[in-house]
C-alpha positions in Angstrom: 0.0 0.0 0.0 1.3 3.6 -0.9 -1.3 5.5 1.0 -4.7 5.1 2.4 -7.8 7.3 2.6 -9.5 6.9 5.9 -13.0 8.2 6.3 -14.5 8.8 9.5 -10.8 9.1 10.8 -11.7 11.0 13.9 -14.2 8.5 15.2 -13.7 5.4 17.5 -13.0 2.6 15.1 -11.5 4.9 12.3 -8.9 6.3 14.5 -7.8 3.0 15.6 -7.5 1.8 12.0 -5.6 4.9 11.0 -3.1 4.5 14.0 -2.3 0.9 12.9 -1.6 1.9 9.4 0.6 4.7 10.6 2.6 2.5 12.9 3.3 0.4 9.8 4.8 3.6 8.1 1.9 3.7 5.7 0.7 7.3 4.8 -2.8 8.1 5.8 -5.0 10.8 4.5 -7.9 11.3 7.1 -11.3 12.7 6.4 -14.3 13.5 9.0 -16.8 16.2 9.0 -16.5 16.0 12.9 -20.2 15.9 13.5 -21.8 16.3 17.0 -23.5 13.0 17.2 -21.2 12.8 20.4 -18.9 15.4 22.0 -16.8 16.8 19.1 -13.9 17.1 21.9 -13.5 13.3 21.9 -13.0 13.1 18.2 -10.5 16.0 18.4 -8.6 14.0 21.0 -8.4 11.1 18.5 -7.0 13.6 15.9 -4.4 14.8 18.2 -3.2 11.2 18.8 -2.9 10.7 15.0 -1.2 14.1 14.4 1.9 12.9 16.5 2.6 10.5 13.5 4.6 12.4 10.6 2.4 10.3 7.8 -0.9 11.7 8.8 -2.9 14.4 6.8 -6.4 15.5 7.9 -9.0 17.2 5.9 -12.3 18.4 7.5 -14.6 17.1 4.9 -18.2 15.7 4.4 -17.6 12.6 2.2 -21.1 13.8 0.3 -19.1 16.7 -0.9 -18.2 15.7 -4.6 -16.0 18.9 -5.2 -14.1 18.5 -2.0 -13.6 14.9 -2.5 -12.3 15.4 -5.9 -9.4 17.9 -4.5 -8.6 15.5 -1.9 -8.1 12.8 -4.5 -6.3 15.0 -7.1 -3.9 16.1 -4.2 -3.2 12.8 -2.5 -3.9 10.0 -5.3 -4.7 7.5 -2.5 -4.0 3.8 -3.4 -6.6 2.4 -1.1 -9.8 3.5 0.7 -10.9 2.4 4.2 -14.5 3.7 4.5 -15.5 4.0 8.1 -17.4 7.3 8.0 -21.1 6.8 8.7 -24.0 8.0 10.6 -24.5 5.5 13.4 -27.1 4.3 15.7 -30.1 2.2 15.2 -32.7 4.2 17.5 -31.8 7.6 16.1 -32.3 6.2 12.7 -35.9 5.8 13.1 -36.3 9.4 14.1 -34.1 11.0 11.3 -34.1 8.3 8.4 -33.3 11.2 5.9 -29.9 12.2 7.8 -29.0 8.5 7.5 -29.7 8.0 3.9 -27.7 11.2 3.0 -24.6 10.2 5.1 -24.5 6.5 4.7 -25.9 6.0 0.9 -25.1 9.2 -0.8 -21.6 9.4 1.0 -20.6 5.9 0.0 -21.8 6.4 -3.7 -19.6 9.5 -3.8 -16.4 7.6 -2.8 -17.2 4.7 -5.0 -17.5 7.1 -8.0 -14.1 8.6 -7.0 -12.8 5.1 -6.3 -13.7 4.3 -10.0 -12.3 7.6 -11.5 -9.0 7.3 -9.5 -8.3 3.6 -10.1 -8.4 2.7 -6.4 -6.5 -0.7 -5.9 -8.8 -1.9 -3.0 -12.0 -0.3 -1.2 -13.0 -1.6 2.1 -16.5 -0.9 3.0 -17.6 -0.8 6.6 -21.1 -2.3 6.7 -22.9 -3.2 9.9 -24.0 -6.6 11.7 -27.5 -4.7 11.8 -28.2 -5.8 8.4 -28.9 -9.4 9.5 -32.0 -8.1 11.5 -33.7 -11.0 13.5 -32.2 -13.6 11.5 -32.9 -17.2 12.4 -30.0 -18.5 11.1 -27.5 -18.7 14.0 -24.6 -18.0 13.8 -25.0 -15.2 11.0 -23.5 -16.1 7.8 -22.4 -13.6 5.2 -24.9 -15.3 2.6 -27.9 -15.1 4.8 -30.7 -13.8 2.7 -32.2 -12.1 6.1 -30.1 -9.2 4.8 -32.6 -8.6 2.3 -35.2 -7.7 5.1 -33.5 -4.9 7.6 -35.7 -3.8 10.5 -34.3 -0.2 10.9 -33.5 2.6 8.6 -29.8 2.5 9.8 -29.6 -1.2 8.6 -31.4 -0.4 5.4 -28.9 2.3 4.6 -25.8 -0.2 5.5 -27.4 -2.9 3.1 -27.9 -0.5 0.5 -24.3 0.4 0.5 -23.3 -3.2 0.1 -25.7 -3.4 -2.9 -24.3 -0.2 -4.6 -20.7 -1.3 -4.1 -21.4 -4.7 -5.7 -22.7 -2.8 -8.7 -19.6 -0.8 -9.1 -17.6 -4.0 -8.8 -19.5 -5.6 -11.7 -19.4 -2.6 -13.9 -15.9 -1.4 -13.3 -14.1 -4.1 -11.6 -13.3 -2.5 -8.4 -12.0 -4.6 -5.5 -14.3 -4.3 -2.7 -14.2 -6.0 0.7 -17.3 -5.3 2.7 -16.8 -5.7 6.4 -19.7 -6.4 8.9 -18.6 -5.4 12.5 -20.2 -6.7 15.4 -20.4 -4.3 18.3 -16.8 -3.3 18.4 -15.7 -1.6 21.8 -12.5 -0.6 23.6 -10.5 2.4 24.5 -11.7 5.6 23.0 -15.0 3.8 22.4 -18.0 5.8 21.6 -20.0 7.4 24.7 -23.4 6.2 23.3 -22.6 2.7 23.5 -23.5 0.0 26.5 -19.8 -0.3 27.7 -19.3 3.4 28.0 -22.8 4.1 29.6 -22.7 1.2 32.0 -19.1 1.8 33.4 -19.9 5.6 33.6 -23.3 4.8 35.6 -21.4 2.5 37.8 -18.9 5.1 38.7 -21.5 7.8 39.2 -23.8 5.6 41.0 -26.7 6.5 38.4 -29.2 4.4 37.0 -28.8 2.6 33.6 -31.6 2.1 31.0 -32.4 -1.7 30.8 -34.6 -2.4 27.8 -36.4 -5.5 27.9 -35.8 -8.5 30.3 -31.9 -8.7 29.6 -32.0 -11.9 27.6 -31.0 -10.1 24.4 -27.4 -11.1 23.3 -24.7 -9.4 21.6 -21.5 -10.7 19.8 -18.8 -8.0 21.2 -15.6 -7.3 19.5 -12.6 -5.9 21.1 -11.2 -3.1 19.1 -7.7 -4.6 18.5 -9.1 -7.8 17.2 -11.3 -5.9 14.7 -8.5 -3.6 13.6 -6.1 -6.6 12.8 -8.8 -8.2 10.6 -9.7 -4.8 8.9 -6.1 -4.0 8.1 -5.9 -7.4 6.4 -9.0 -6.5 4.3 -7.2 -3.4 3.2 -4.3 -5.4 2.1 -6.2 -8.1 0.3 -7.9 -7.2 -2.8 -10.3 -10.1 -3.5 -12.8 -9.0 -6.0 -16.1 -8.5 -4.1 -16.3 -10.2 -0.7 -18.2 -9.7 2.5 -16.9 -10.5 5.8 -18.2 -10.7 9.4 -15.7 -9.3 12.1 -17.0 -10.5 15.4 -15.8 -12.5 18.4 -18.2 -15.2 17.6 -19.3 -15.4 21.1 -22.5 -13.8 22.7 -23.1 -12.3 25.9 -26.6 -11.5 27.4 -27.5 -8.0 28.5 -27.8 -9.6 32.1 -24.5 -11.1 31.7 -23.0 -7.7 30.7 -24.5 -6.1 33.9 -23.0 -8.7 36.1 -19.4 -8.3 34.3 -19.5 -4.6 34.9 -20.6 -4.9 38.4 -17.6 -7.4 39.1 -15.1 -5.0 37.3 -16.1 -1.8 39.0 -17.0 -3.4 42.2 -20.3 -1.7 42.2 -24.0 -2.7 42.1 -25.7 -1.1 39.1 -29.0 0.8 39.4 -31.4 -0.1 36.9 -34.3 1.5 35.2 -36.5 -1.1 33.3 -37.9 -0.1 29.8 -39.7 -2.1 27.1 -37.7 -3.3 24.2 -37.0 -0.8 21.6 -38.4 -0.9 18.1 -35.5 -1.7 15.6 -33.4 -3.6 18.2 -32.5 -7.1 17.4 -32.6 -10.1 19.7 -29.4 -11.6 18.9 -26.2 -10.8 17.2 -23.7 -13.7 16.5 -21.0 -13.8 14.0 -19.7 -17.0 11.8 -16.2 -15.6 11.2 -15.0 -18.7 9.2 -14.7 -16.8 5.9 -12.7 -14.2 7.9 -10.4 -16.7 9.2 -9.9 -18.3 5.8 -9.4 -15.0 3.8 -8.1 -12.4 6.3 -6.4 -14.6 8.7 -8.7 -13.3 11.3 -8.4 -14.5 14.9 -9.9 -12.7 17.6 -8.0 -13.2 21.0 -9.9 -11.0 23.4 -12.7 -12.6 25.7 -15.4 -10.0 26.7 -14.4 -9.9 30.3 -10.7 -9.2 29.5 -11.9 -6.4 27.0 -14.1 -4.9 29.4 -11.2 -4.8 32.1 -9.1 -2.9 29.6 -11.7 -0.7 28.6 -12.4 0.2 32.3 -8.8 0.9 33.0 -8.9 3.2 30.1 -12.0 4.9 31.2 -10.7 5.5 34.8 -7.5 7.3 33.2 -9.1 9.2 30.5 -13.0 9.8 31.0 -13.8 9.5 34.7 -15.7 12.6 35.7 -15.9 14.0 32.3 
C-alpha cells in the first residue's frame, strides 16, 4: 500500500485503523466532518493522537461533498480506501431516516465514484451486523438472505451501500471488501454505547436504562481484534467479498451487567424499559470466511476487553 484514505478518521474505529496503518509507516489521508453525534472534543482527542505521526494528513470534509472529495483525490492520489464514515445508531435512525440516507448511502456512492475515476486498488466498505435483523440462522453467515429484510433505517442504509458497492465491482472491476462489524468496543469507544454508559453509570452511582428483560445477546468485538482483521482486508484485494468481523461468542444483557458490576465493584442501579423498535434479539458472527481469507483470529474475551476498557476509562474519561 502506498497511502490509504480513511474516512471517519476521527471516530472510534476510524482512529484506531488509522493509527495501526501509521505504525506500519503507511501514509494516511484522513477525512471527517466532525459532526456532533457525540462530543466533538472526543474526536479532536483522537485526531491529536494521530497528528503525532509524520505520515498523517487531515481534511475536515463531508464525504457527500463531491468537489471537496475531488480536490483530496487529485492532491493525494490514494491507492486504497478504508471507508468507516457513517451516521451510526439504530434508534436515532428511526427518528431521522433522511439524515442516515444522506450520510450513509449518498456518501458511500460519492466515494465509490471517486474510487472508479482514480483507479483505487482496493476499497474496504464498513457495513454493519445490523443488516442481519432478527435472522434465525445462527450464527450469522455472510450469505444469509435475512439481510434483504432489515428492520431499521440504519440497517437498510448499510445494506444499500453493500448493494451499490457490488454494482461498482460488477461494472468497473473495483476490488471491494465489505466488513460487517459486530459491536466493537474498547479504549476511545463511543459514549453512546453500552460499555461506556454502564461503566460511567456505575462510577457515578446512576441508573442505567435496561431495555427488555435482559435476555438479548450481542457478539462483542474488542477493538484490537477488529483492527487486525480490517487491516488485512485493506491489504488483500479479493474482487467483491463480504466478511463478518466479530468475536463469535455472545453475551446477554444480564451477563453484561454482572461483568460491569464485577469489574467496578459496584452494584448497578437499573431503570427498566420495554424493548425498543429496531433492536435485534441476537447478534452472533460466523467468522469462518474471515479466518480463511483475512487470517482473522480474535483473541480477547469480553471480560478481558471490558477490564481493559475500564482501566482506560478511569484514566481518560472519569468525571468528564
